[in-house]
BALOBA-1460 file (C-alpha; in Angstrom, 3 decimals):
// residues 140
<rec num="1" residu="x" x="94.967" y="55.648" z="87.876"/>
<rec num="2" residu="x" x="96.136" y="58.878" z="87.500"/>
<rec num="3" residu="x" x="93.658" y="60.167" z="84.478"/>
<rec num="4" residu="x" x="90.989" y="58.944" z="85.998"/>
<rec num="5" residu="x" x="91.772" y="60.814" z="89.203"/>
<rec num="6" residu="x" x="92.500" y="63.923" z="86.917"/>
<rec num="7" residu="x" x="89.503" y="63.781" z="85.114"/>
<rec num="8" residu="x" x="87.270" y="63.204" z="87.991"/>
<rec num="9" residu="x" x="88.779" y="66.167" z="89.169"/>
<rec num="10" residu="x" x="88.723" y="68.539" z="86.564"/>
<rec num="11" residu="x" x="84.794" y="67.721" z="86.414"/>
<rec num="12" residu="x" x="84.176" y="68.045" z="89.685"/>
<rec num="13" residu="x" x="85.754" y="71.690" z="89.252"/>
<rec num="14" residu="x" x="83.747" y="72.227" z="86.464"/>
<rec num="15" residu="x" x="80.320" y="71.261" z="89.098"/>
<rec num="16" residu="x" x="81.727" y="73.496" z="91.654"/>
<rec num="17" residu="x" x="82.095" y="76.382" z="89.136"/>
<rec num="18" residu="x" x="78.785" y="75.922" z="87.589"/>
<rec num="19" residu="x" x="77.379" y="75.775" z="90.788"/>
<rec num="20" residu="x" x="78.594" y="79.041" z="91.874"/>
<rec num="21" residu="x" x="77.274" y="80.737" z="88.960"/>
<rec num="22" residu="x" x="74.257" y="79.501" z="89.264"/>
<rec num="23" residu="x" x="74.069" y="81.000" z="92.646"/>
<rec num="24" residu="x" x="74.585" y="84.449" z="91.352"/>
<rec num="25" residu="x" x="72.879" y="84.119" z="88.403"/>
<rec num="26" residu="x" x="69.624" y="82.897" z="90.790"/>
<rec num="27" residu="x" x="71.011" y="86.084" z="93.189"/>
<rec num="28" residu="x" x="70.374" y="88.833" z="89.906"/>
<rec num="29" residu="x" x="67.162" y="87.137" z="89.130"/>
<rec num="30" residu="x" x="65.891" y="87.052" z="93.062"/>
<rec num="31" residu="x" x="66.841" y="90.656" z="93.215"/>
<rec num="32" residu="x" x="66.197" y="92.255" z="89.707"/>
<rec num="33" residu="x" x="63.250" y="94.533" z="91.198"/>
<rec num="34" residu="x" x="65.565" y="95.293" z="94.545"/>
<rec num="35" residu="x" x="66.545" y="99.120" z="94.037"/>
<rec num="36" residu="x" x="70.368" y="99.784" z="94.174"/>
<rec num="37" residu="x" x="71.483" y="96.172" z="93.557"/>
<rec num="38" residu="x" x="74.399" y="95.916" z="91.168"/>
<rec num="39" residu="x" x="73.844" y="93.061" z="88.838"/>
<rec num="40" residu="x" x="76.840" y="89.943" z="89.630"/>
<rec num="41" residu="x" x="78.937" y="88.259" z="86.834"/>
<rec num="42" residu="x" x="81.385" y="85.506" z="88.236"/>
<rec num="43" residu="x" x="84.534" y="85.113" z="86.659"/>
<rec num="44" residu="x" x="86.536" y="81.927" z="85.397"/>
<rec num="45" residu="x" x="89.862" y="80.872" z="84.919"/>
<rec num="46" residu="x" x="91.652" y="77.725" z="84.002"/>
<rec num="47" residu="x" x="93.605" y="76.354" z="86.636"/>
<rec num="48" residu="x" x="96.631" y="73.378" z="86.224"/>
<rec num="49" residu="x" x="95.470" y="70.223" z="87.663"/>
<rec num="50" residu="x" x="97.356" y="69.251" z="90.340"/>
<rec num="51" residu="x" x="96.141" y="67.165" z="93.378"/>
<rec num="52" residu="x" x="99.183" y="67.706" z="95.842"/>
<rec num="53" residu="x" x="102.996" y="68.827" z="96.189"/>
<rec num="54" residu="x" x="104.473" y="65.753" z="95.091"/>
<rec num="55" residu="x" x="102.717" y="65.933" z="91.436"/>
<rec num="56" residu="x" x="103.956" y="69.625" z="91.255"/>
<rec num="57" residu="x" x="107.497" y="68.584" z="91.803"/>
<rec num="58" residu="x" x="107.790" y="65.471" z="89.564"/>
<rec num="59" residu="x" x="105.803" y="67.372" z="86.937"/>
<rec num="60" residu="x" x="103.933" y="64.097" z="86.698"/>
<rec num="61" residu="x" x="100.509" y="66.072" z="85.550"/>
<rec num="62" residu="x" x="99.969" y="67.085" z="82.210"/>
<rec num="63" residu="x" x="100.816" y="71.143" z="81.790"/>
<rec num="64" residu="x" x="97.322" y="70.897" z="78.810"/>
<rec num="65" residu="x" x="94.946" y="69.209" z="81.748"/>
<rec num="66" residu="x" x="93.079" y="72.293" z="83.636"/>
<rec num="67" residu="x" x="90.292" y="72.560" z="85.772"/>
<rec num="68" residu="x" x="88.051" y="76.135" z="86.809"/>
<rec num="69" residu="x" x="88.155" y="77.756" z="89.233"/>
<rec num="70" residu="x" x="85.771" y="80.947" z="90.389"/>
<rec num="71" residu="x" x="88.116" y="84.017" z="91.058"/>
<rec num="72" residu="x" x="85.529" y="86.463" z="91.574"/>
<rec num="73" residu="x" x="81.934" y="87.358" z="91.589"/>
<rec num="74" residu="x" x="82.012" y="90.806" z="90.546"/>
<rec num="75" residu="x" x="79.415" y="94.016" z="90.277"/>
<rec num="76" residu="x" x="78.895" y="94.195" z="86.323"/>
<rec num="77" residu="x" x="79.967" y="97.587" z="85.006"/>
<rec num="78" residu="x" x="76.427" y="98.934" z="82.965"/>
<rec num="79" residu="x" x="74.786" y="101.683" z="84.434"/>
<rec num="80" residu="x" x="71.616" y="100.911" z="85.908"/>
<rec num="81" residu="x" x="68.251" y="101.770" z="85.182"/>
<rec num="82" residu="x" x="67.135" y="104.749" z="85.836"/>
<rec num="83" residu="x" x="62.825" y="104.649" z="86.563"/>
<rec num="84" residu="x" x="60.617" y="107.084" z="87.174"/>
<rec num="85" residu="x" x="58.893" y="106.775" z="90.871"/>
<rec num="86" residu="x" x="58.694" y="110.630" z="92.804"/>
<rec num="87" residu="x" x="57.023" y="108.722" z="95.875"/>
<rec num="88" residu="x" x="59.533" y="105.823" z="96.484"/>
<rec num="89" residu="x" x="61.311" y="106.707" z="99.316"/>
<rec num="90" residu="x" x="64.648" y="105.908" z="97.028"/>
<rec num="91" residu="x" x="63.971" y="107.725" z="94.516"/>
<rec num="92" residu="x" x="66.450" y="111.085" z="93.273"/>
<rec num="93" residu="x" x="65.607" y="114.660" z="93.608"/>
<rec num="94" residu="x" x="64.201" y="114.190" z="90.347"/>
<rec num="95" residu="x" x="62.008" y="111.240" z="90.904"/>
<rec num="96" residu="x" x="63.820" y="108.361" z="89.923"/>
<rec num="97" residu="x" x="64.954" y="105.278" z="90.994"/>
<rec num="98" residu="x" x="68.506" y="103.547" z="90.713"/>
<rec num="99" residu="x" x="67.590" y="99.829" z="89.435"/>
<rec num="100" residu="x" x="69.694" y="96.797" z="88.532"/>
<rec num="101" residu="x" x="70.403" y="96.280" z="85.379"/>
<rec num="102" residu="x" x="69.320" y="92.520" z="85.641"/>
<rec num="103" residu="x" x="67.502" y="91.733" z="82.497"/>
<rec num="104" residu="x" x="65.281" y="88.111" z="83.047"/>
<rec num="105" residu="x" x="65.512" y="86.883" z="79.497"/>
<rec num="106" residu="x" x="69.748" y="86.851" z="79.488"/>
<rec num="107" residu="x" x="69.800" y="85.595" z="83.381"/>
<rec num="108" residu="x" x="67.380" y="82.826" z="81.522"/>
<rec num="109" residu="x" x="69.901" y="82.420" z="79.250"/>
<rec num="110" residu="x" x="72.677" y="82.331" z="81.222"/>
<rec num="111" residu="x" x="70.666" y="79.593" z="83.814"/>
<rec num="112" residu="x" x="70.523" y="77.279" z="80.773"/>
<rec num="113" residu="x" x="73.615" y="77.311" z="79.498"/>
<rec num="114" residu="x" x="75.631" y="76.794" z="83.288"/>
<rec num="115" residu="x" x="72.558" y="73.674" z="83.561"/>
<rec num="116" residu="x" x="73.756" y="72.105" z="79.954"/>
<rec num="117" residu="x" x="77.296" y="72.887" z="81.812"/>
<rec num="118" residu="x" x="76.635" y="70.939" z="84.794"/>
<rec num="119" residu="x" x="75.384" y="68.501" z="83.605"/>
<rec num="120" residu="x" x="77.812" y="67.761" z="81.067"/>
<rec num="121" residu="x" x="80.449" y="67.635" z="83.911"/>
<rec num="122" residu="x" x="78.152" y="65.356" z="85.605"/>
<rec num="123" residu="x" x="77.746" y="62.768" z="82.648"/>
<rec num="124" residu="x" x="81.605" y="63.077" z="82.555"/>
<rec num="125" residu="x" x="81.444" y="61.548" z="86.414"/>
<rec num="126" residu="x" x="79.156" y="58.888" z="85.410"/>
<rec num="127" residu="x" x="81.434" y="57.895" z="81.765"/>
<rec num="128" residu="x" x="85.080" y="57.759" z="84.073"/>
<rec num="129" residu="x" x="83.008" y="55.979" z="86.984"/>
<rec num="130" residu="x" x="81.595" y="53.611" z="84.841"/>
<rec num="131" residu="x" x="84.828" y="52.882" z="82.830"/>
<rec num="132" residu="x" x="86.453" y="52.670" z="85.935"/>
<rec num="133" residu="x" x="84.279" y="49.843" z="87.032"/>
<rec num="134" residu="x" x="84.529" y="47.963" z="83.546"/>
<rec num="135" residu="x" x="88.216" y="47.860" z="84.175"/>
<rec num="136" residu="x" x="88.055" y="46.893" z="87.711"/>
<rec num="137" residu="x" x="85.294" y="43.985" z="86.597"/>
<rec num="138" residu="x" x="88.173" y="42.799" z="83.543"/>
<rec num="139" residu="x" x="90.738" y="42.531" z="86.210"/>
<rec num="140" residu="x" x="88.519" y="40.025" z="88.170"/>
């Protein structure tokens, strides 16, 4: 039963991480033409799947079982696009406005990848639930 709950926690962590990534991508797309906005990236890290302090002390959980955690949403370090708009109130002395380096095509590709990862985690949860239900039926 511990493996069932472990698989559910790992998949749930994936769902949470992909939802945060999707929100970041959506924000990038929404602000693609907002002067001064800096494109954001989501940073993930693997985390050991441990539910309780007791599991950590007893080391009951497999060390290789890992979930995912969003550790940071950071600004992209690539240079901003400089667009010539001399009448814009955000323009510098030369008439250029600093615009986000958001590429809508890249953002859409990232969004599709994120959606696929989210769907894979949701499918894993559904499959684990179905297997648990079948196991309960066998026990009757």
